[in-house]
Phi, psi and omega in degrees: 000143178223153172227138177227146175258131183238141167238118183254122182249151178134208175268082189235358179252133180085014182237013179082018182299315183296314181293324175299317181294323176300313179299315181293320179297315180297319179298326182263006180060045179254141175250162178141214183203165176217146178205156171278146176250161180303329183275015177069024171254169174248135179244141180212155168239126179238134182219135178171196177298144188306315182295319178294319180294318177299320180297314182292327177297317177296320178297322181295336179289345177250313181075190177290164185305325185273356179272158171230109182264123179271318187200146172235117176270127185237127178229126178286140181229163176293149178297141174250122182283346184263017174265125183235348180208175177248127186217161172275131174244154184241000000 
């Protein structure tokens, strides 16, 4: 199991990025959360099997069709045992 904290920069707010990420995370059996930030970036925590987590990080570099991702900052974090699903947080 691995956990990563992501900051996604670009044209990623108001384009369905969060709901797209929820669908992709569920498809890959990843838990964690995603949210919009005040600075118009998207922040997420992804946790799961290493291969699945690597896959979603690569997918986040493109995002949904209407998004334009400039950069994804990735930081490894300790596993959290109290994460059970992937959700949008506000």
